[in-house]
C-alpha positions in Angstrom: 14.7 1.0 -53.1 16.9 2.5 -50.3 20.3 4.0 -51.1 23.0 4.6 -48.5 26.7 5.1 -47.9 29.5 3.7 -45.7 30.8 6.5 -43.5 33.8 6.7 -41.2 33.4 9.7 -38.9 36.5 8.7 -36.9 38.5 9.6 -40.0 37.3 13.2 -40.2 37.0 16.1 -37.8 33.6 16.4 -36.1 32.9 19.8 -37.5 32.7 18.2 -40.9 30.0 15.7 -40.0 27.0 18.0 -40.4 28.1 19.0 -43.8 28.5 15.4 -44.9 25.1 14.5 -43.5 23.5 17.4 -45.5 25.1 16.3 -48.7 24.0 12.7 -48.1 20.5 13.9 -47.7 20.6 16.1 -50.8 21.8 13.1 -52.9 18.7 11.1 -51.8 20.6 8.8 -49.5 18.7 7.4 -46.4 21.1 4.9 -44.8 24.5 5.3 -43.2 26.7 2.4 -42.1 29.3 3.2 -39.4 31.7 1.8 -36.8 32.6 -1.7 -38.1 36.4 -1.0 -37.8 36.4 1.3 -34.8 36.9 -0.9 -31.7 39.9 1.1 -30.4 38.0 4.3 -30.8 35.0 2.9 -28.8 37.1 1.2 -26.2 40.6 2.7 -26.0 41.3 0.8 -22.7 39.6 -2.4 -21.6 36.1 -1.7 -20.2 36.5 2.1 -20.6 34.1 3.2 -23.4 34.0 6.4 -25.4 30.6 6.7 -27.0 30.3 10.5 -27.5 31.6 10.4 -31.1 29.0 7.7 -32.0 26.3 9.5 -30.2 27.1 12.7 -32.1 27.3 10.9 -35.4 23.9 9.2 -35.0 22.2 12.4 -33.9 23.8 14.3 -36.8 22.5 11.8 -39.2 19.1 11.6 -37.6 18.7 15.4 -38.0 19.0 14.9 -41.7 16.5 12.0 -41.9 19.3 9.5 -42.2 19.1 6.1 -40.5 22.1 4.2 -39.2 23.4 0.7 -39.5 25.9 0.0 -36.8 28.8 -2.5 -37.4 30.1 -4.5 -34.5 33.9 -3.8 -34.6 35.1 -7.4 -34.1 37.0 -7.6 -37.4 39.7 -5.3 -35.9 40.6 -6.3 -32.3 42.8 -3.4 -31.0 46.5 -3.4 -30.2 46.0 -3.5 -26.5 43.9 -6.7 -26.7 46.3 -8.5 -29.0 49.3 -7.5 -26.7 47.5 -8.8 -23.7 46.2 -11.9 -25.3 48.4 -12.9 -28.3 46.7 -16.3 -28.3 43.7 -14.7 -30.1 45.9 -14.2 -33.2 45.3 -16.9 -35.8 47.8 -19.5 -37.0 47.8 -20.0 -40.8 48.1 -23.3 -42.7 51.9 -23.0 -42.7 52.0 -22.9 -38.9 52.8 -19.2 -38.6 51.1 -17.1 -36.0 49.9 -13.9 -37.7 50.4 -10.4 -36.3 48.5 -7.3 -35.4 48.6 -4.5 -38.0 45.8 -5.0 -40.5 42.4 -6.6 -40.0 40.7 -10.0 -39.4 43.5 -11.0 -37.1 41.7 -13.3 -34.7 40.7 -17.0 -34.3 37.0 -17.6 -34.3 37.4 -20.3 -31.7 39.4 -18.5 -29.0 37.4 -18.4 -25.7 39.2 -15.2 -24.6 38.2 -13.5 -27.8 34.6 -14.7 -27.3 34.6 -12.9 -23.9 35.9 -9.7 -25.3 33.4 -9.9 -28.2 30.5 -10.4 -25.8 31.7 -7.3 -23.8 31.9 -4.9 -26.8 28.8 -6.1 -28.5 26.7 -6.1 -25.3 27.9 -2.6 -24.5 26.9 -1.4 -28.0 23.6 -3.1 -27.8 22.8 -1.7 -24.4 23.5 1.9 -25.6 22.0 1.8 -29.1 19.6 -1.1 -29.1 16.6 1.1 -28.7 17.8 4.2 -30.5 15.1 5.2 -33.0 17.6 6.2 -35.6 19.4 2.9 -35.6 17.7 0.5 -38.0 20.1 -2.4 -38.0 23.4 -4.1 -37.1 26.1 -5.6 -39.4 27.9 -8.3 -37.5 31.7 -8.1 -38.0 32.8 -7.6 -41.6 33.4 -10.0 -44.5 34.0 -13.2 -42.5 36.9 -15.2 -44.0 38.4 -12.4 -46.0 42.2 -12.5 -46.6 42.3 -16.3 -46.2 41.1 -16.2 -42.6 38.3 -18.7 -42.7 40.5 -21.5 -41.3 42.8 -21.3 -38.3 45.1 -24.1 -37.3 45.9 -23.2 -33.7 45.8 -25.6 -30.7 42.4 -24.4 -29.6 41.0 -25.2 -33.1 42.7 -28.6 -32.9 41.0 -29.4 -29.6 37.6 -28.1 -30.8 38.0 -30.0 -34.0 38.3 -33.2 -32.0 35.0 -32.4 -30.2 33.4 -31.6 -33.5 34.5 -35.0 -34.8 33.2 -36.8 -31.7 29.8 -35.2 -32.1 29.6 -36.1 -35.8 30.9 -39.7 -35.7 30.4 -40.7 -32.0 33.0 -43.5 -32.2 36.5 -43.6 -33.6 35.6 -46.8 -35.4 32.9 -45.0 -37.3 35.2 -42.2 -38.2 37.9 -44.5 -39.4 35.4 -46.3 -41.6 33.9 -43.0 -43.0 37.4 -41.6 -43.9 38.8 -44.8 -45.3 41.6 -44.4 -42.7 43.1 -47.7 -43.4 44.8 -46.1 -46.4 48.5 -45.3 -45.8 48.1 -46.6 -42.2 46.1 -43.5 -41.2 43.8 -45.4 -38.7 43.3 -43.6 -35.4 43.1 -45.2 -31.9 42.5 -42.2 -29.6 40.7 -38.9 -30.1 43.8 -37.0 -29.0 45.6 -38.3 -32.1 43.5 -36.1 -34.4 45.2 -32.9 -35.7 44.2 -30.3 -38.3 45.2 -31.5 -41.8 48.0 -29.0 -42.4 51.8 -29.5 -42.4 51.5 -33.0 -43.9 54.3 -34.2 -46.1 52.0 -34.5 -49.1 48.2 -34.0 -49.5 46.2 -35.0 -46.5 43.3 -37.4 -46.6 40.5 -35.6 -48.5 37.9 -36.8 -46.1 39.9 -35.3 -43.2 40.3 -32.0 -45.1 36.6 -31.8 -46.0 35.6 -32.3 -42.4 38.1 -29.6 -41.3 36.6 -27.2 -43.9 33.1 -28.0 -42.5 34.4 -27.5 -38.9 36.0 -24.2 -39.8 32.8 -22.9 -41.4 30.8 -24.1 -38.5 33.2 -22.3 -36.2 32.6 -19.0 -37.9 28.8 -19.6 -37.9 29.1 -20.3 -34.1 31.1 -17.1 -33.6 28.6 -15.1 -35.5 25.8 -16.7 -33.3 27.4 -15.3 -30.2 26.8 -11.8 -31.5 23.3 -12.7 -32.9 22.2 -13.9 -29.5 23.3 -10.8 -27.7 21.5 -8.5 -30.3 18.3 -10.6 -30.4 17.9 -10.4 -26.6 18.8 -6.7 -26.3 17.9 -4.6 -29.3 14.5 -3.4 -30.5 12.6 -5.7 -32.9 12.8 -3.0 -35.6 16.6 -3.3 -35.7 17.6 -5.9 -38.2 20.7 -8.2 -37.9 22.8 -8.9 -41.0 26.3 -9.6 -42.2 28.1 -8.5 -45.4 29.1 -11.5 -47.6 31.5 -11.6 -50.6 29.4 -13.1 -53.4 31.1 -16.3 -54.7 33.5 -16.5 -51.8 34.2 -20.3 -51.5 35.6 -20.8 -48.0 32.5 -20.5 -45.9 29.0 -22.1 -46.2 26.9 -19.0 -46.8 23.7 -21.0 -46.5 24.6 -21.8 -42.9 25.9 -18.3 -42.2 22.7 -16.7 -43.4 20.3 -18.9 -41.5 20.1 -16.8 -38.3 20.2 -13.4 -40.0 17.2 -11.3 -40.9 18.5 -10.7 -44.4 21.9 -11.0 -46.1 24.1 -8.5 -47.8 27.1 -8.6 -50.0 29.9 -6.3 -51.1 29.8 -5.6 -54.8 33.0 -4.4 -56.6 32.3 -5.0 -60.3 35.7 -3.9 -61.7 37.6 -5.8 -59.0 35.7 -9.0 -59.6 36.1 -8.7 -63.3 39.9 -8.6 -62.8 40.3 -11.2 -60.0 37.3 -13.5 -60.0 36.4 -13.9 -63.7 39.4 -16.1 -64.5 38.2 -18.6 -61.9 34.7 -18.7 -63.4 35.1 -18.6 -67.2 36.4 -21.6 -69.0 40.1 -21.2 -70.1 39.4 -21.2 -73.8 36.1 -19.2 -73.6 36.0 -16.1 -75.7 34.7 -13.3 -73.4 32.5 -10.4 -74.4 34.3 -7.1 -74.4 32.4 -4.8 -72.1 32.9 -1.1 -71.4 36.2 -0.9 -69.6 34.8 0.6 -66.4 31.6 -1.6 -66.2 33.0 -4.8 -64.9 31.6 -8.1 -66.1 27.8 -8.3 -65.6 27.8 -12.1 -65.7 30.3 -12.3 -62.8 28.5 -9.5 -60.9 25.1 -11.1 -61.6 26.4 -14.5 -60.4 27.3 -13.0 -57.0 24.0 -11.1 -56.8 22.0 -14.2 -57.5 24.1 -16.3 -55.0 23.3 -13.7 -52.4 19.6 -13.6 -53.1 19.4 -17.4 -53.1 20.8 -17.7 -49.6 17.5 -16.8 -48.0 15.4 -16.7 -51.2 14.5 -13.2 -50.3 15.4 -9.6 -51.0 19.0 -8.6 -50.0 21.2 -5.6 -49.6 24.4 -4.6 -51.3 26.2 -3.3 -48.2 29.2 -2.1 -50.1 28.7 -0.9 -53.7 31.7 0.3 -55.7 31.2 3.9 -56.6 34.6 4.7 -58.3 38.0 3.2 -58.6 39.0 0.6 -56.0 42.5 -0.2 -54.7 42.9 -3.9 -54.4 42.6 -5.4 -57.9 45.0 -5.4 -60.9 44.3 -2.2 -62.9 41.6 -0.5 -60.8 40.1 1.6 -63.6 38.3 4.9 -62.8 34.6 5.0 -63.7 32.8 7.4 -66.0 29.4 9.1 -65.5 26.6 6.6 -65.7 28.5 3.5 -64.6 27.5 3.7 -60.9 23.9 4.2 -61.9 24.2 1.1 -64.2 25.5 -1.0 -61.2 22.7 0.3 -59.0 20.0 -0.7 -61.5 21.7 -4.1 -61.9 21.5 -4.7 -58.2 17.8 -3.7 -58.2 17.1 -6.0 -61.2 18.7 -8.9 -59.4 16.6 -8.6 -56.3 18.3 -6.0 -54.0 16.1 -3.7 -51.9 19.0 -1.4 -50.7 22.3 -0.3 -52.2 24.9 1.2 -49.8 27.9 2.8 -51.5 31.5 2.3 -50.4 32.6 4.8 -49.3 31.5 8.4 -48.6 34.9 10.1 -49.0 38.3 8.8 -50.1 40.6 8.3 -47.1 43.8 10.3 -46.7 45.7 7.6 -44.9 46.6 3.9 -44.4 45.7 0.9 -46.5 42.8 2.3 -48.5 44.2 5.7 -49.6 43.8 4.8 -53.2 40.2 3.7 -52.9 37.7 6.3 -54.1 34.4 7.4 -52.6 31.4 9.5 -53.6 33.6 12.4 -52.6 37.3 13.0 -53.5 40.0 13.2 -50.9 39.5 17.0 -50.8 35.7 16.5 -50.3 34.8 17.7 -53.8 32.1 15.7 -55.6 33.3 12.6 -57.4 31.6 10.9 -60.4 29.7 8.6 -58.1 28.0 11.4 -56.2 26.8 12.9 -59.5 25.4 9.5 -60.5 23.5 9.1 -57.3 22.0 12.5 -57.8 21.1 11.6 -61.4 18.9 8.8 -60.1 16.7 11.2 -58.0 14.0 11.4 -60.8 14.0 7.6 -61.0 13.5 6.8 -57.4 9.8 6.4 -57.5 10.2 3.8 -60.2 12.9 2.1 -58.3 10.8 2.0 -55.2 7.9 0.4 -57.1 10.1 -2.3 -58.7 12.0 -3.1 -55.5 8.7 -4.4 -54.0 8.3 -6.9 -56.7 9.7 -10.5 -56.7 12.3 -11.9 -59.0 10.1 -14.4 -61.0 12.6 -17.3 -61.5 11.3 -20.7 -62.6 14.7 -22.3 -62.9 17.0 -23.1 -59.9 20.7 -23.7 -60.0 21.9 -25.8 -57.0 25.0 -24.5 -55.2 26.5 -26.7 -52.4 29.6 -25.9 -50.4 30.3 -29.6 -49.5 30.4 -30.3 -53.3 32.6 -27.2 -53.9 35.1 -28.2 -51.3 35.2 -31.9 -52.3 35.8 -31.0 -56.0 38.4 -28.4 -55.0 40.3 -31.1 -53.1 40.2 -33.7 -56.0 39.4 -31.9 -59.3 41.1 -34.6 -61.3 41.4 -32.2 -64.2 43.3 -28.9 -64.0 40.3 -26.9 -65.5 37.5 -28.7 -63.6 36.4 -26.3 -60.8 33.1 -26.5 -59.1 32.1 -22.8 -59.4 33.4 -22.7 -63.0 31.1 -25.6 -63.9 28.2 -23.9 -62.2 29.0 -20.6 -63.8 28.9 -22.2 -67.3 25.2 -23.0 -66.8 24.5 -19.6 -65.2 26.2 -17.8 -68.0 24.1 -19.7 -70.5 20.8 -18.8 -68.7 21.9 -15.2 -68.6 22.6 -15.2 -72.3 19.2 -16.7 -73.0 17.4 -14.2 -70.8 16.1 -16.7 -68.3 16.0 -15.7 -64.6 17.5 -18.2 -62.2 17.7 -18.7 -58.4 21.0 -20.0 -57.1 20.0 -22.0 -54.0 21.0 -24.7 -51.6 19.9 -28.3 -52.3 18.0 -28.2 -49.0 15.4 -25.6 -50.1 11.8 -26.4 -51.3 12.2 -27.2 -55.0 8.5 -27.4 -55.9 8.3 -23.8 -56.9 10.7 -24.4 -59.8 9.9 -25.9 -63.2 13.5 -26.9 -63.8 16.3 -27.6 -61.3 19.9 -27.8 -62.5 22.6 -29.6 -60.5 25.8 -29.4 -62.6 28.0 -31.2 -60.1 26.1 -33.2 -57.5 29.5 -34.6 -56.4 28.5 -35.8 -52.9 25.1 -37.4 -52.3 23.1 -39.6 -50.0 19.7 -41.5 -49.9 17.9 -38.5 -48.4 18.8 -36.1 -51.2 18.0 -38.8 -53.8 14.6 -39.3 -52.2 13.9 -35.6 -52.2 14.8 -35.3 -55.9 12.6 -38.3 -56.7 9.6 -36.8 -55.0 10.2 -33.5 -56.8 10.3 -35.2 -60.2 7.4 -37.5 -59.5 5.2 -34.5 -58.8 6.1 -32.8 -62.1 9.5 -31.2 -61.5 12.3 -31.6 -63.9 16.0 -32.2 -63.1 19.2 -31.7 -65.1 22.2 -33.6 -63.7 25.7 -33.4 -65.2 29.1 -35.1 -65.0 30.5 -36.5 -61.8 27.1 -36.6 -60.1 26.7 -39.2 -57.4 30.4 -40.1 -57.3 31.0 -39.5 -53.6 29.3 -40.2 -50.3 28.9 -37.4 -47.9 32.2 -38.4 -46.2 34.0 -37.8 -49.4 34.7 -41.4 -50.4 33.7 -42.9 -53.7 30.5 -44.9 -53.7 30.6 -48.7 -54.2 27.5 -48.5 -56.4 27.4 -48.1 -60.2 27.4 -44.4 -61.0 25.6 -42.1 -60.6 25.3 -43.9 -57.3 22.1 -43.3 -55.3 20.8 -41.2 -58.3 21.0 -44.0 -60.8 17.3 -45.1 -60.7 16.2 -41.5 -60.9 18.5 -40.6 -63.8 17.6 -43.8 -65.7 21.2 -44.3 -66.8 24.4 -46.1 -65.7 27.7 -44.3 -66.2 29.8 -47.1 -67.6 33.1 -45.2 -67.8 34.4 -41.6 -67.6 37.4 -39.9 -69.1 39.2 -36.8 -68.1 40.3 -35.3 -71.5 43.5 -33.2 -71.7 43.6 -30.0 -73.8 43.3 -30.7 -77.5 41.6 -34.1 -77.0 37.9 -34.4 -78.0 35.4 -37.1 -78.7 33.0 -36.5 -81.6 29.3 -36.4 -81.1 26.2 -37.0 -83.2 23.6 -34.3 -82.5 20.8 -32.3 -83.9 21.8 -29.3 -81.7 24.2 -26.7 -83.0 27.7 -26.8 -81.5 27.4 -30.3 -80.3 30.1 -31.8 -82.5 32.8 -32.4 -79.9 33.1 -33.2 -76.2 36.1 -32.0 -74.3 37.5 -31.7 -70.7 35.3 -34.5 -69.4 33.2 -37.3 -71.0 31.0 -40.1 -69.6 29.8 -43.2 -71.3 26.1 -43.7 -70.5 24.0 -46.8 -70.7 20.3 -45.8 -70.7 17.5 -47.8 -69.4 15.0 -49.1 -72.0 12.6 -46.2 -71.3 15.3 -43.5 -71.4 15.6 -41.3 -74.5 19.1 -40.8 -76.0 19.5 -37.1 -76.9 23.2 -37.2 -77.9 25.7 -40.0 -78.6 29.4 -40.4 -79.3 30.6 -41.1 -82.9 34.3 -41.4 -82.2 36.8 -42.5 -79.5 36.4 -45.3 -77.0 32.8 -44.3 -76.3 31.6 -44.6 -79.9 27.9 -45.6 -80.1 27.3 -44.9 -76.4 24.9 -42.2 -75.1 26.3 -38.8 -74.0 23.0 -37.0 -73.0 19.8 -38.6 -72.0 16.2 -37.8 -71.0 14.4 -40.1 -68.5 10.6 -39.7 -68.0 10.0 -40.2 -64.3 6.6 -39.8 -62.7 5.1 -36.6 -64.0 8.5 -35.1 -64.8 11.8 -35.6 -66.5 15.4 -36.2 -65.5 18.1 -35.1 -68.0 21.6 -36.5 -67.6 24.4 -34.6 -69.3 27.5 -36.8 -69.6 29.8 -34.2 -71.1 31.5 -31.1 -69.8 29.7 -28.4 -71.8 31.4 -25.4 -73.3 29.4 -22.2 -73.0 27.8 -22.4 -76.5 26.8 -26.0 -75.9 25.3 -25.0 -72.5 23.2 -22.4 -74.2 21.8 -24.7 -76.9 21.1 -27.5 -74.4 19.3 -25.2 -72.0 17.4 -23.6 -74.8 16.2 -27.1 -76.0 15.2 -28.1 -72.4 13.5 -24.9 -71.4 11.6 -24.7 -74.7 10.4 -28.3 -74.1 9.2 -27.3 -70.6 7.6 -24.1 -71.7 9.9 -21.8 -69.7 9.8 -18.4 -71.4 12.7 -16.1 -72.0 12.6 -12.5 -70.9 14.2 -11.3 -74.2 16.4 -12.3 -77.1 19.6 -10.6 -76.2 22.7 -9.4 -78.0 26.1 -10.0 -76.4 26.8 -7.3 -73.8 23.2 -6.9 -72.7 21.5 -8.7 -69.8 17.8 -8.8 -68.8 16.4 -8.9 -65.3 12.9 -9.1 -64.0 11.1 -7.7 -61.0 7.4 -8.8 -61.1 6.1 -8.3 -64.6 8.7 -5.6 -65.5 11.8 -6.4 -67.5 15.0 -4.4 -67.0 17.4 -4.3 -69.9 21.0 -3.3 -69.0 23.7 -2.5 -71.6 27.2 -3.0 -70.4 29.0 -2.0 -73.6 29.8 1.5 -74.9 27.6 1.1 -78.0 23.8 1.0 -78.4 22.3 -2.5 -78.4 18.9 -3.8 -79.3 16.9 -6.6 -77.7 13.7 -8.3 -78.7 11.0 -8.5 -76.0 7.9 -10.4 -77.1 8.6 -9.5 -80.7 9.2 -5.8 -80.1 12.7 -4.4 -80.5 14.1 -2.1 -77.7 17.3 -0.2 -78.1 19.4 0.7 -75.0 22.3 3.2 -75.3 25.7 2.3 -74.1 26.1 1.8 -70.3 22.4 2.6 -69.9 19.2 1.0 -68.6 15.7 0.6 -70.0 12.6 -0.7 -68.1 9.8 -2.4 -70.0 6.2 -2.8 -68.8 6.9 -0.8 -65.6 
């Protein structure tokens, strides 16, 4: 388990750098990330480079046995570049060209920006690509942050037309795929296509979905420019990565991660608890009260597991909160022990390195109120003491970080489905990631490890695959799922599955469309239920008395077992949840939008039936992770909590960690 820190030598006098490096080493750190926002410092005038400060920084770190990750500085094109080429500045969905003065102020499709990107990245790679102290490269920083994943400039419009031509070949095929006859939206020439912004009312959802795909592909292609330069220039021991943002919805992280050696993400637990949790929890859900400075472990864990699932491999936390932050609502300070708890949570979730953001709190500009391991005056902050407190645990951490996360359950996460549901949710509270999170939360409460993966991965390693909202589908994915189940796998589908084709139009087949034979049911009708409206259920499972938000009436095949049925409302007597034996496996179809308690009981029933074991019986506020055969218990409350592991009780103090079977 490697620990590191994000460092900004350009913010501090050079005479301070050796002292900082010494203190990093004494804290047990081994990695330092630098330079991702320093383009103007590297290249104050076009093609005139100043490398001395980076040279000195790297040598100073190397003398203290610290290794360096270099960030390419492309998230912050300098003022001289923006003044000379204002066309690189992006245009937002309202048609406004954005200005220089913060970060991420560029369009990924601008050819002139590509040229300047190639120059700065090539120059960095030529100088540091074989330096023994440089172990890796972080490309750019947080692609898409600040609502910058999609630009609507003329260059994007022209490239979007080329993208459409490559995808559909003919205008006739595109018109058919989009249902363009609606509202007289049929196109005759490629030049007629524009980005789907500035329309009077909502644009065609097929048009918008394709623009989201195009925009994501544009960022992936821009990243590839840098990947290609680094691959051909730097030493093989230097890895290439990018820092993602957990459950960020605007880019397809599966595509973005494909050409990277490993992926990383930026973990800010208190910030995500204040800004992301409301988008993940159901509106009426009663939330556990955690320690005020611990964040929400279910939200943080969701992001950890999304990141690990991108490459189904160990990952890094490239920015780990180590004190108060500056961009959320309340930004609480942290007490001794919290940073250690977050570090252990990352380790338990599959991380092999944690890099703290940042070394020292900045004195100026936008992040003045964001803390670091050191205070503004360079005195030790709480985070530094926490890092030092882990020194006696480092051998155990190293041992565990080499072990896999033993998940037998997969949760499918698909960005096409996310965007398509986002465009037409049909119910105010129906959000793709919220629905996904309901199942994730239930598995966490049950102490069952899960991989969050793309539908394109090999599913055969999993005993159970859960697809809560397989909104868009095709024959290929249906065949893949069929083969998986025939060979002994088990699938759980849920509401709205198979509704759309991959071009975001409703199928003309009985629902769930191409999945119907596999599921062994026909969806006869579906109802979106407003708040306060419920349909009663007959069930042997606790909590399954009412269905709310969304309900589907299911007609099972003769061989399909009815697990739950409706006892009131227009679907009375019809099936609500079914179990279809198919080949050597089973396909479960859940026709109701589960609340969190229902999700727990349904998944407990199914996993028990399939012989999937729980890591522990957990109280609220405690989670369990596994690395190899070791179980890591983490208490995110202020009070001691006890968990049952294989019949043995284990108590964990507040905001503390306990490792079982290490």
